[in-house]
Backbone as ProteinMPNN parsed JSONL, in Angstrom:
{"seq_chain_A": "MTRSIQHAGCGRQFGALSCLLLLWLSSAWALPLWQEELQRLRVGLNLFPAVLGAQEQLSAQRNADGVLEIVIVYRSTDKAAQQAVASLEALDQVQGHPLRVSVVPIEQLEPNREPPLAAIFVASSGLEPDLLRRLSERHQVLVFSPFEGDVSAGAVAGIHVADRILPSINLAQARRAGLSFKPFFLRVAHHAE", "coords_chain_A": {"N_chain_A": [[-8.442, 31.983, 52.768], [-5.812, 31.36, 52.048], [-6.036, 28.647, 51.673], [-7.681, 28.458, 49.352], [-5.993, 29.535, 47.434], [-3.974, 27.619, 47.448], [-5.427, 25.402, 46.521], [-6.063, 26.296, 43.946], [-3.51, 26.423, 42.821], [-2.819, 23.699, 42.911], [-4.735, 22.724, 41.172], [-3.949, 23.864, 38.731], [-1.45, 22.634, 38.422], [-2.24, 19.974, 38.288], [-3.753, 20.09, 35.942], [-1.762, 20.77, 34.057], [-0.112, 18.541, 34.298], [-1.92, 16.586, 33.46], [-2.281, 17.343, 30.777], [0.314, 16.902, 29.763], [0.47, 14.138, 30.159], [-1.587, 13.26, 28.443], [-0.53, 14.099, 25.962], [1.754, 12.468, 25.841], [0.552, 9.913, 25.873], [-0.997, 10.038, 23.518], [0.993, 10.173, 21.558], [2.202, 7.738, 22.03], [0.127, 5.99, 21.378], [-0.194, 6.591, 18.682], [2.159, 5.695, 17.561], [2.212, 2.722, 17.358], [0.311, 2.326, 15.275], [1.54, 3.574, 13.107], [3.803, 1.943, 12.961], [2.543, -0.473, 12.335], [1.533, 0.027, 9.764], [3.942, 0.436, 8.424], [5.074, -2.084, 8.739], [3.216, -3.583, 7.267], [3.757, -2.52, 4.756], [6.385, -3.469, 4.335], [5.949, -6.274, 4.353], [4.195, -6.423, 2.213], [5.903, -5.628, 0.123], [7.513, -7.858, 0.012], [5.681, -9.807, -0.813], [4.654, -8.822, -3.194], [6.198, -9.378, -5.67], [5.537, -12.107, -6.096], [2.777, -11.983, -6.452], [2.617, -10.328, -8.698], [3.947, -12.001, -10.52], [2.1, -14.048, -10.644], [0.196, -13.499, -12.492], [-1.551, -14.416, -15.415], [-1.022, -13.423, -17.998], [1.454, -12.082, -17.942], [3.798, -11.626, -19.489], [2.789, -10.26, -21.655], [2.497, -7.741, -20.719], [4.828, -6.375, -20.847], [6.923, -3.631, -21.863], [7.977, -2.041, -24.983], [10.697, -2.483, -24.871], [10.874, -4.853, -23.567], [10.585, -4.734, -20.845], [9.133, -4.723, -17.577], [7.167, -2.231, -16.449], [6.965, -0.677, -13.424], [5.15, 1.34, -11.286], [5.391, 3.234, -8.413], [3.139, 4.671, -6.339], [2.297, 7.509, -4.329], [0.996, 9.559, -1.657], [1.385, 12.686, -0.268], [3.927, 12.162, 1.424], [7.047, 10.906, 0.311], [8.656, 9.051, 1.549], [8.1, 6.327, 2.292], [7.616, 5.422, -0.263], [10.127, 5.666, -1.461], [11.506, 3.732, -0.025], [10.173, 1.503, -0.984], [10.93, 1.597, -3.685], [13.702, 1.072, -3.495], [13.62, -1.543, -2.519], [12.27, -2.961, -4.596], [13.9, -2.409, -6.8], [16.173, -3.784, -6.07], [15.282, -6.317, -6.423], [15.176, -6.667, -9.197], [14.146, -8.422, -11.335], [11.179, -10.224, -12.448], [10.016, -13.389, -12.948], [11.941, -13.738, -14.969], [11.663, -11.413, -16.413], [12.876, -8.18, -16.805], [12.694, -5.405, -14.492], [11.539, -2.026, -14.342], [11.497, 0.566, -12.186], [9.663, 3.275, -10.933], [8.82, 6.34, -9.201], [5.907, 8.135, -8.461], [3.927, 10.915, -7.56], [0.585, 10.368, -6.618], [-1.329, 12.072, -7.677], [-0.171, 12.916, -10.002], [-0.073, 10.84, -11.77], [-0.481, 9.883, -14.961], [-3.324, 9.314, -17.108], [-3.081, 7.989, -19.659], [-0.467, 6.84, -19.766], [2.813, 6.646, -21.083], [5.755, 4.764, -21.258], [3.457, 1.923, -21.325], [2.068, 0.594, -18.267], [2.954, -2.15, -16.053], [2.29, -2.666, -13.467], [0.949, -1.087, -10.509], [2.109, 0.013, -7.484], [0.948, 0.768, -4.343], [2.003, 3.086, -2.024], [1.049, 4.593, 0.067], [-1.2, 4.905, 2.744], [-4.797, 4.981, 3.19], [-6.021, 5.829, 0.803], [-8.718, 6.85, -1.301], [-11.506, 4.679, -1.931], [-12.728, 4.863, -4.494], [-10.699, 5.985, -6.026], [-8.745, 3.955, -5.923], [-10.081, 1.953, -7.384], [-10.4, 3.237, -9.882], [-7.712, 3.492, -10.69], [-6.848, 0.844, -11.391], [-8.73, 0.179, -13.361], [-8.519, 2.222, -15.289], [-5.824, 2.039, -16.105], [-5.629, -0.62, -16.627], [-4.191, -2.586, -15.149], [-2.431, -4.445, -12.571], [-3.142, -3.29, -9.407], [-1.598, -2.942, -6.488], [-1.944, -2.908, -3.064], [-0.695, -2.804, 0.172], [-2.083, -2.075, 2.426], [-4.439, -2.142, 5.125], [-7.75, -3.041, 4.369], [-7.731, -1.988, 1.792], [-7.837, -3.752, -0.422], [-10.426, -4.804, -0.403], [-11.64, -2.369, -0.776], [-10.992, -1.61, -3.37], [-8.472, -1.986, -4.574], [-6.633, -4.251, -6.658], [-5.049, -6.302, -5.601], [-3.339, -7.341, -2.561], [-2.381, -7.699, 0.835], [-3.373, -10.155, 3.262], [-3.887, -10.396, 6.63], [-4.011, -12.702, 9.102], [-4.104, -15.568, 11.03], [-1.944, -16.297, 9.637], [0.034, -14.825, 7.021], [-1.255, -13.949, 3.932], [-1.444, -13.586, 0.335], [-3.843, -11.313, -0.958], [-6.76, -11.046, -2.941], [-8.928, -9.257, -5.097], [-11.216, -10.404, -6.939], [-13.344, -9.482, -8.55], [-12.589, -6.858, -9.1], [-10.192, -7.388, -10.398], [-11.153, -8.601, -12.729], [-12.509, -6.412, -13.875], [-10.302, -4.894, -14.487], [-9.248, -6.377, -16.456], [-7.584, -8.528, -15.864], [-6.153, -11.748, -15.227], [-5.438, -14.562, -13.143], [-3.134, -17.181, -12.216], [-4.273, -20.54, -11.586], [-3.225, -21.897, -9.265], [-2.348, -19.784, -7.638], [-4.797, -18.541, -7.146], [-5.981, -20.464, -5.565], [-4.483, -20.392, -3.177], [-4.614, -17.766, -2.335], [-6.222, -15.226, -0.34], [-9.575, -14.336, -0.761], [-10.97, -11.312, -1.293], [-13.906, -9.388, -0.697]], "CA_chain_A": [[-7.871, 32.549, 51.57], [-4.614, 30.604, 51.71], [-6.478, 27.343, 51.173], [-8.18, 28.566, 47.982], [-4.825, 29.739, 46.574], [-3.319, 26.313, 47.339], [-6.252, 24.56, 45.646], [-5.91, 26.792, 42.571], [-2.187, 25.981, 42.37], [-2.906, 22.248, 42.676], [-5.544, 22.523, 39.972], [-3.118, 24.167, 37.56], [-0.435, 21.578, 38.307], [-2.929, 18.773, 37.82], [-4.1, 20.327, 34.537], [-0.534, 20.681, 33.259], [0.295, 17.132, 34.317], [-2.879, 15.86, 32.614], [-1.96, 17.647, 29.372], [1.542, 16.177, 29.419], [0.137, 12.716, 30.084], [-2.347, 13.054, 27.208], [0.405, 14.2, 24.839], [2.586, 11.265, 25.826], [-0.279, 8.776, 25.482], [-1.389, 10.137, 22.11], [2.14, 9.786, 20.726], [2.412, 6.298, 22.21], [-0.899, 5.282, 20.61], [0.016, 6.809, 17.25], [3.334, 4.959, 17.117], [1.933, 1.377, 16.842], [-0.381, 2.395, 13.991], [2.572, 3.853, 12.119], [4.611, 0.731, 12.837], [1.739, -1.486, 11.649], [1.521, 0.346, 8.335], [5.289, 0.187, 7.915], [5.214, -3.544, 8.665], [2.415, -4.023, 6.116], [4.504, -2.133, 3.558], [7.497, -4.422, 4.179], [5.392, -7.578, 3.971], [3.682, -6.249, 0.856], [7.033, -5.625, -0.81], [7.957, -9.252, -0.13], [4.665, -10.587, -1.537], [4.346, -8.212, -4.488], [6.726, -10.103, -6.839], [4.779, -13.346, -6.308], [1.465, -11.609, -6.99], [2.875, -9.872, -10.067], [4.281, -13.183, -11.314], [0.965, -14.971, -10.715], [-0.695, -13.113, -13.585], [-1.443, -15.33, -16.554], [-0.52, -12.745, -19.202], [2.481, -11.142, -17.503], [4.731, -11.264, -20.566], [2.114, -9.307, -22.547], [2.517, -6.42, -20.095], [6.142, -5.752, -21.022], [6.947, -2.532, -22.831], [8.676, -2.362, -26.238], [12.05, -2.939, -24.534], [10.778, -6.113, -22.83], [10.682, -4.404, -19.421], [7.894, -4.508, -16.821], [7.176, -0.899, -15.829], [6.275, -0.636, -12.139], [5.091, 2.683, -10.722], [5.031, 3.312, -7.0], [2.421, 5.928, -6.129], [2.199, 7.933, -2.938], [0.348, 10.842, -1.392], [1.98, 13.531, 0.772], [5.357, 11.964, 1.654], [7.57, 9.817, -0.515], [9.621, 8.238, 2.3], [7.746, 4.91, 2.105], [7.769, 5.124, -1.69], [11.558, 5.479, -1.725], [11.838, 2.413, 0.524], [9.628, 0.527, -1.929], [11.789, 1.617, -4.874], [14.947, 0.369, -3.178], [13.315, -2.969, -2.397], [11.935, -3.542, -5.9], [15.072, -2.335, -7.679], [17.067, -4.869, -5.666], [14.697, -7.535, -6.984], [15.686, -6.638, -10.564], [13.27, -9.039, -12.333], [10.13, -11.165, -12.046], [9.864, -14.444, -13.964], [12.869, -13.501, -16.065], [11.4, -10.12, -17.05], [13.472, -7.082, -16.04], [11.786, -4.389, -13.957], [11.924, -0.614, -14.247], [10.673, 1.088, -11.101], [9.667, 4.733, -10.781], [7.949, 6.876, -8.152], [5.09, 9.245, -8.956], [2.814, 11.304, -6.687], [-0.624, 9.794, -7.207], [-2.034, 13.107, -8.431], [0.521, 13.151, -11.271], [-0.09, 9.636, -12.608], [-1.246, 10.21, -16.162], [-4.23, 8.24, -17.531], [-2.566, 7.25, -20.82], [0.974, 6.927, -19.568], [3.729, 5.914, -21.963], [5.312, 3.458, -21.735], [2.375, 1.348, -20.521], [2.458, 0.025, -16.976], [2.686, -3.543, -15.721], [1.673, -2.681, -12.141], [1.02, 0.094, -9.65], [2.259, -0.34, -6.07], [0.488, 1.889, -3.526], [2.876, 3.237, -0.857], [0.395, 5.47, 1.041], [-2.475, 4.367, 3.221], [-5.926, 5.898, 3.241], [-6.516, 6.314, -0.49], [-10.156, 6.682, -1.459], [-11.868, 3.475, -2.692], [-12.981, 5.192, -5.894], [-9.392, 6.191, -6.656], [-8.13, 2.631, -6.094], [-10.767, 1.285, -8.501], [-10.07, 3.94, -11.137], [-6.328, 3.203, -11.09], [-6.743, -0.439, -12.107], [-9.588, 0.177, -14.546], [-7.983, 3.156, -16.281], [-4.529, 1.572, -16.605], [-5.758, -2.052, -16.933], [-3.035, -3.243, -14.538], [-2.461, -4.826, -11.169], [-2.924, -2.263, -8.392], [-1.282, -3.679, -5.272], [-1.835, -2.079, -1.864], [-0.535, -3.643, 1.356], [-2.736, -1.471, 3.581], [-5.67, -2.792, 5.573], [-9.008, -2.621, 3.779], [-7.61, -1.465, 0.428], [-8.239, -4.734, -1.438], [-11.893, -4.76, -0.415], [-12.055, -1.04, -1.226], [-10.839, -1.413, -4.809], [-7.191, -2.436, -5.131], [-6.754, -5.61, -7.2], [-4.393, -7.267, -4.71], [-2.646, -6.82, -1.389], [-2.081, -8.752, 1.806], [-4.389, -10.49, 4.258], [-3.21, -10.801, 7.855], [-4.84, -13.434, 10.065], [-3.139, -16.398, 11.749], [-0.767, -16.259, 8.764], [-0.061, -13.77, 6.013], [-1.559, -14.465, 2.597], [-1.819, -12.578, -0.652], [-5.285, -11.097, -1.029], [-7.161, -10.681, -4.305], [-10.291, -8.817, -5.341], [-11.439, -10.962, -8.278], [-14.233, -8.617, -9.337], [-11.782, -5.731, -9.578], [-9.238, -7.945, -11.371], [-11.886, -8.761, -13.994], [-12.731, -5.071, -14.444], [-9.008, -4.428, -15.009], [-8.843, -7.274, -17.538], [-6.492, -9.378, -15.387], [-6.453, -13.106, -14.767], [-4.353, -15.116, -12.341], [-2.924, -18.622, -12.31], [-5.141, -21.276, -10.661], [-2.585, -22.173, -7.974], [-2.389, -18.543, -6.864], [-6.178, -18.32, -6.709], [-6.285, -21.414, -4.48], [-3.821, -20.036, -1.918], [-4.876, -16.366, -1.971], [-7.46, -14.836, 0.329], [-10.454, -13.642, -1.706], [-11.656, -10.187, -0.656], [-15.203, -9.029, -1.299]], "C_chain_A": [[-6.656, 31.754, 51.11], [-4.989, 29.257, 51.125], [-6.945, 27.424, 49.723], [-7.031, 28.81, 47.004], [-4.098, 28.417, 46.379], [-4.096, 25.404, 46.397], [-6.129, 25.002, 44.189], [-4.567, 26.355, 42.0], [-2.173, 24.494, 42.08], [-3.684, 21.96, 41.405], [-4.755, 22.788, 38.704], [-2.069, 23.088, 37.34], [-1.066, 20.295, 37.778], [-3.291, 18.901, 36.341], [-2.885, 20.193, 33.633], [-0.062, 19.236, 33.171], [-0.626, 16.295, 33.43], [-2.59, 16.092, 31.135], [-0.714, 16.904, 28.922], [1.274, 14.685, 29.258], [-0.637, 12.409, 28.804], [-1.451, 13.146, 25.978], [1.252, 12.942, 24.718], [1.777, 10.054, 25.362], [-0.676, 8.85, 24.019], [-0.225, 9.781, 21.202], [2.419, 8.299, 20.868], [1.375, 5.507, 21.422], [-0.697, 5.45, 19.114], [1.165, 5.956, 16.722], [3.012, 3.547, 16.634], [1.205, 1.382, 15.499], [0.623, 2.642, 12.882], [3.427, 2.613, 11.901], [3.844, -0.357, 12.096], [1.709, -1.225, 10.145], [2.884, 0.105, 7.699], [5.539, -1.31, 7.772], [4.423, -4.099, 7.482], [3.12, -3.679, 4.806], [5.631, -3.132, 3.297], [7.005, -5.792, 3.729], [4.863, -7.513, 2.541], [4.783, -6.258, -0.186], [7.585, -7.028, -1.018], [6.979, -10.081, -0.953], [4.4, -10.081, -2.957], [4.927, -8.972, -5.685], [5.965, -11.392, -7.138], [3.414, -13.043, -6.917], [1.613, -11.14, -8.436], [3.134, -11.065, -10.982], [3.144, -14.172, -11.466], [-0.03, -14.595, -11.808], [-0.464, -14.017, -14.79], [-0.819, -14.678, -17.782], [0.582, -11.737, -18.867], [3.394, -10.708, -18.644], [4.108, -10.268, -21.55], [2.147, -7.883, -21.983], [3.881, -5.743, -20.179], [6.036, -4.599, -22.015], [7.742, -2.956, -24.064], [10.101, -2.867, -26.004], [12.051, -4.266, -23.779], [10.826, -5.944, -21.323], [9.283, -4.267, -18.817], [8.021, -3.168, -16.093], [6.329, -0.933, -14.559], [6.313, 0.804, -11.642], [4.653, 2.568, -9.273], [4.391, 4.678, -6.797], [2.326, 6.226, -4.643], [1.43, 9.24, -2.874], [1.063, 11.46, -0.191], [3.479, 13.315, 0.985], [5.857, 10.767, 0.865], [8.551, 8.918, 0.225], [9.344, 6.742, 2.122], [7.92, 4.508, 0.647], [9.236, 4.888, -2.036], [12.042, 4.141, -1.177], [11.361, 1.323, -0.433], [10.479, 0.454, -3.194], [13.057, 0.816, -4.617], [14.722, -1.137, -3.117], [13.066, -3.611, -3.76], [13.092, -3.455, -6.888], [16.075, -3.43, -7.341], [16.583, -6.2, -6.228], [15.141, -7.733, -8.432], [14.76, -7.26, -11.607], [12.246, -9.967, -11.687], [9.908, -12.114, -13.211], [10.724, -14.181, -15.204], [12.67, -12.19, -16.802], [12.038, -9.017, -16.205], [12.418, -6.061, -15.62], [12.391, -3.002, -14.117], [10.952, 0.003, -13.254], [10.803, 2.607, -11.047], [8.663, 5.129, -9.705], [7.222, 8.092, -8.707], [4.074, 9.621, -7.877], [1.509, 10.893, -7.369], [-1.387, 10.808, -8.056], [-1.418, 13.324, -9.811], [0.561, 11.922, -12.179], [-1.033, 9.877, -13.781], [-2.105, 9.031, -16.606], [-3.679, 7.385, -18.674], [-1.047, 7.301, -20.831], [1.725, 6.09, -20.592], [5.084, 5.867, -21.296], [4.225, 2.897, -20.823], [2.916, 0.657, -19.27], [2.181, -1.469, -16.904], [1.995, -3.632, -14.363], [1.848, -1.331, -11.465], [1.088, -0.413, -8.216], [1.913, 0.896, -5.255], [1.328, 1.949, -2.252], [2.322, 4.216, 0.175], [-0.926, 4.848, 1.46], [-3.56, 5.431, 3.126], [-6.388, 6.465, 1.912], [-8.002, 5.994, -0.618], [-10.453, 5.439, -2.297], [-12.082, 3.748, -4.175], [-11.673, 5.386, -6.66], [-8.684, 4.856, -6.892], [-8.753, 1.894, -7.281], [-10.396, 1.919, -9.842], [-8.66, 3.626, -11.618], [-6.238, 1.918, -11.905], [-7.57, -0.442, -13.382], [-9.031, 1.073, -15.649], [-6.702, 2.622, -16.914], [-4.54, 0.091, -16.985], [-4.556, -2.848, -16.418], [-3.339, -3.652, -13.107], [-2.21, -3.589, -10.311], [-2.792, -3.015, -7.08], [-1.152, -2.689, -4.123], [-1.733, -2.98, -0.641], [-1.341, -3.167, 2.558], [-4.114, -2.069, 3.845], [-6.899, -2.174, 4.916], [-8.933, -2.182, 2.33], [-8.031, -2.461, -0.645], [-9.766, -4.775, -1.522], [-12.399, -3.439, -0.982], [-11.867, -0.824, -2.722], [-9.485, -1.734, -5.403], [-7.385, -3.859, -5.652], [-6.175, -6.628, -6.228], [-3.691, -6.545, -3.573], [-2.299, -7.964, -0.472], [-3.257, -8.93, 2.756], [-3.649, -11.022, 5.475], [-4.232, -11.448, 8.775], [-3.87, -14.253, 10.911], [-1.865, -16.583, 10.932], [-1.008, -15.187, 7.709], [-0.231, -14.404, 4.643], [-1.682, -13.31, 1.613], [-3.342, -12.477, -0.678], [-5.626, -10.604, -2.426], [-8.626, -10.274, -4.326], [-10.6, -9.234, -6.781], [-12.338, -10.089, -9.149], [-13.446, -7.438, -9.907], [-10.746, -6.205, -10.596], [-9.917, -8.112, -12.734], [-12.117, -7.412, -14.671], [-11.446, -4.498, -15.041], [-8.505, -5.315, -16.141], [-7.712, -8.216, -17.159], [-6.991, -10.761, -15.014], [-5.203, -13.662, -14.087], [-4.304, -16.627, -12.469], [-3.756, -19.342, -11.25], [-4.507, -21.546, -9.296], [-2.63, -20.938, -7.077], [-3.793, -18.301, -6.315], [-6.572, -19.267, -5.582], [-5.674, -20.973, -3.154], [-4.156, -18.623, -1.446], [-6.187, -16.226, -1.206], [-8.289, -14.051, -0.685], [-11.241, -12.569, -0.96], [-12.953, -9.904, -1.401], [-15.164, -7.605, -1.776]], "O_chain_A": [[-6.491, 31.504, 49.917], [-4.345, 28.776, 50.193], [-6.63, 26.533, 48.934], [-7.084, 28.344, 45.865], [-3.651, 28.115, 45.273], [-3.504, 24.714, 45.568], [-6.095, 24.16, 43.292], [-4.482, 25.962, 40.837], [-1.571, 24.067, 41.095], [-3.334, 21.055, 40.648], [-4.863, 22.049, 37.726], [-1.825, 22.674, 36.207], [-0.494, 19.616, 36.926], [-3.155, 17.945, 35.577], [-2.96, 19.578, 32.57], [0.337, 18.765, 32.106], [-0.164, 15.396, 32.728], [-2.644, 15.16, 30.333], [-0.684, 16.34, 27.829], [1.786, 14.048, 28.338], [-0.371, 11.402, 28.15], [-1.597, 12.354, 25.047], [1.442, 12.414, 23.622], [2.255, 9.26, 24.553], [-0.693, 7.824, 23.338], [-0.431, 9.146, 20.168], [2.837, 7.661, 19.902], [1.699, 4.464, 20.855], [-1.001, 4.535, 18.348], [1.147, 5.54, 15.563], [3.498, 3.174, 15.567], [1.464, 0.515, 14.664], [0.569, 1.998, 11.835], [3.74, 2.273, 10.76], [4.434, -1.094, 11.306], [1.845, -2.152, 9.347], [2.972, -0.375, 6.568], [6.145, -1.752, 6.796], [4.903, -4.985, 6.775], [3.083, -4.46, 3.856], [5.809, -3.588, 2.168], [7.582, -6.399, 2.826], [5.063, -8.439, 1.756], [4.618, -6.832, -1.262], [8.071, -7.352, -2.101], [7.393, -10.961, -1.708], [3.969, -10.846, -3.82], [4.198, -9.197, -6.651], [5.767, -11.736, -8.303], [2.95, -13.766, -7.799], [0.818, -11.517, -9.298], [2.602, -11.13, -12.09], [3.205, -15.051, -12.326], [-1.006, -15.313, -12.021], [0.673, -14.339, -15.135], [-0.134, -15.361, -18.542], [0.629, -10.655, -19.452], [3.728, -9.528, -18.747], [4.828, -9.516, -22.207], [1.856, -6.927, -22.701], [4.066, -4.653, -19.638], [5.171, -4.594, -22.891], [8.138, -4.117, -24.172], [10.65, -3.591, -26.834], [13.112, -4.755, -23.392], [11.081, -6.906, -20.598], [8.366, -3.76, -19.462], [8.88, -3.001, -15.228], [5.125, -1.185, -14.612], [7.378, 1.418, -11.584], [3.675, 1.894, -8.952], [5.012, 5.711, -7.047], [2.28, 5.32, -3.811], [1.239, 9.929, -3.876], [1.305, 10.774, 0.802], [4.249, 14.243, 0.736], [5.179, 9.745, 0.763], [9.218, 8.097, -0.404], [10.262, 5.976, 1.83], [8.324, 3.383, 0.354], [9.548, 3.997, -2.825], [12.888, 3.487, -1.787], [12.064, 0.338, -0.662], [10.721, -0.634, -3.717], [13.441, -0.025, -5.43], [15.54, -1.913, -3.61], [13.594, -4.686, -4.045], [13.249, -4.339, -7.729], [16.753, -3.947, -8.229], [17.382, -7.103, -6.479], [15.446, -8.853, -8.839], [14.594, -6.681, -12.681], [12.412, -10.428, -10.558], [9.642, -11.681, -14.332], [10.282, -14.379, -16.336], [13.426, -11.879, -17.722], [11.766, -8.928, -15.008], [11.401, -5.875, -16.287], [13.607, -2.829, -14.036], [9.738, -0.03, -13.453], [11.905, 3.153, -11.106], [7.775, 4.355, -9.346], [7.824, 8.963, -9.334], [3.418, 8.737, -7.327], [1.363, 11.061, -8.58], [-2.02, 10.438, -9.045], [-2.078, 13.863, -10.699], [1.17, 11.966, -13.248], [-2.238, 10.052, -13.598], [-1.682, 7.88, -16.5], [-3.812, 6.162, -18.64], [-0.432, 7.754, -21.796], [1.323, 4.974, -20.923], [5.528, 6.899, -20.794], [4.081, 3.337, -19.682], [4.06, 0.203, -19.229], [1.302, -1.989, -17.59], [1.212, -4.55, -14.12], [2.744, -0.551, -11.788], [0.228, -1.18, -7.782], [2.511, 1.955, -5.447], [1.367, 0.987, -1.486], [3.052, 4.631, 1.075], [-1.675, 4.331, 0.632], [-3.277, 6.622, 2.999], [-7.079, 7.484, 1.888], [-8.476, 4.983, -0.099], [-9.743, 5.163, -3.264], [-11.665, 2.955, -5.019], [-11.566, 4.987, -7.82], [-8.088, 4.651, -7.95], [-8.045, 1.286, -8.084], [-10.113, 1.218, -10.813], [-8.43, 3.505, -12.821], [-5.631, 1.896, -12.975], [-7.147, -1.014, -14.387], [-9.073, 0.706, -16.824], [-6.513, 2.738, -18.125], [-3.589, -0.405, -17.588], [-3.98, -3.667, -17.135], [-4.35, -3.264, -12.521], [-1.191, -2.917, -10.466], [-3.74, -3.646, -6.613], [-0.36, -1.749, -4.187], [-2.595, -3.834, -0.434], [-1.288, -3.797, 3.614], [-4.842, -2.446, 2.928], [-7.071, -0.955, 4.905], [-9.971, -2.016, 1.69], [-8.538, -2.049, -1.689], [-10.324, -4.78, -2.619], [-13.464, -3.393, -1.599], [-12.51, 0.054, -3.297], [-9.348, -1.756, -6.626], [-8.224, -4.595, -5.132], [-6.744, -7.705, -6.048], [-3.477, -5.333, -3.605], [-1.964, -9.06, -0.922], [-4.023, -8.003, 3.017], [-2.879, -11.977, 5.375], [-5.206, -10.811, 9.178], [-2.913, -13.702, 11.455], [-0.83, -16.977, 11.468], [-2.129, -14.71, 7.537], [0.54, -15.277, 4.243], [-1.989, -12.185, 2.007], [-4.038, -13.464, -0.44], [-4.872, -9.836, -3.024], [-9.459, -10.878, -3.65], [-10.287, -8.509, -7.725], [-12.114, -9.974, -10.354], [-13.626, -7.069, -11.068], [-10.455, -5.492, -11.556], [-9.326, -7.802, -13.768], [-11.944, -7.279, -15.882], [-11.493, -3.71, -15.986], [-7.456, -5.043, -16.724], [-6.959, -8.66, -18.025], [-8.117, -10.922, -14.543], [-4.075, -13.287, -14.409], [-5.304, -17.27, -12.79], [-3.933, -18.829, -10.145], [-5.183, -21.436, -8.274], [-2.919, -21.045, -5.885], [-3.958, -17.906, -5.161], [-7.398, -18.92, -4.738], [-6.29, -21.162, -2.105], [-3.995, -18.319, -0.264], [-7.127, -16.997, -1.398], [-7.757, -13.192, -1.389], [-12.072, -12.874, -0.105], [-13.062, -10.16, -2.6], [-16.154, -7.107, -2.313]]}, "name": "protein", "num_of_chains": 1, "seq": "MTRSIQHAGCGRQFGALSCLLLLWLSSAWALPLWQEELQRLRVGLNLFPAVLGAQEQLSAQRNADGVLEIVIVYRSTDKAAQQAVASLEALDQVQGHPLRVSVVPIEQLEPNREPPLAAIFVASSGLEPDLLRRLSERHQVLVFSPFEGDVSAGAVAGIHVADRILPSINLAQARRAGLSFKPFFLRVAHHAE"}
């Protein structure tokens, strides 16, 4: 009888220890994914001005005040979006054109927004491919997402990480959005399918 009570106590202790270990491991595994997305966001913010400036008709995308309107869209939390705003506001201009940066939850981005947009920067991962495609086609602008798989899924541009980091472009989606890019940019950029 004493032995079975001891075994039951050991089983409970082992179960509790296993649960604690699983909790610790799941948080440890979740952390690198979060860090990877944050790193992609930072790299994307560094590459975004070059991609925006590589458009052939950039000056035509200015509003009536001569400003390039950039909207940062997000879903659920705006923490990454606020980081993106701070980064792009510090930039101030692209190719001599001043920037105006705003943050909008993706669900509230209006189809016929006034003033017209020059670009949409995606600050949330996991957006549906159909939504990424609709954003660029409806607004006829550059939709830039730094998150893995988003350029192939329907964003116009983003980043490609291999042995080095390159801008990535989805030419078919760029055409559907009515965008064209400078030849030099097209030579150095990764072309997503």
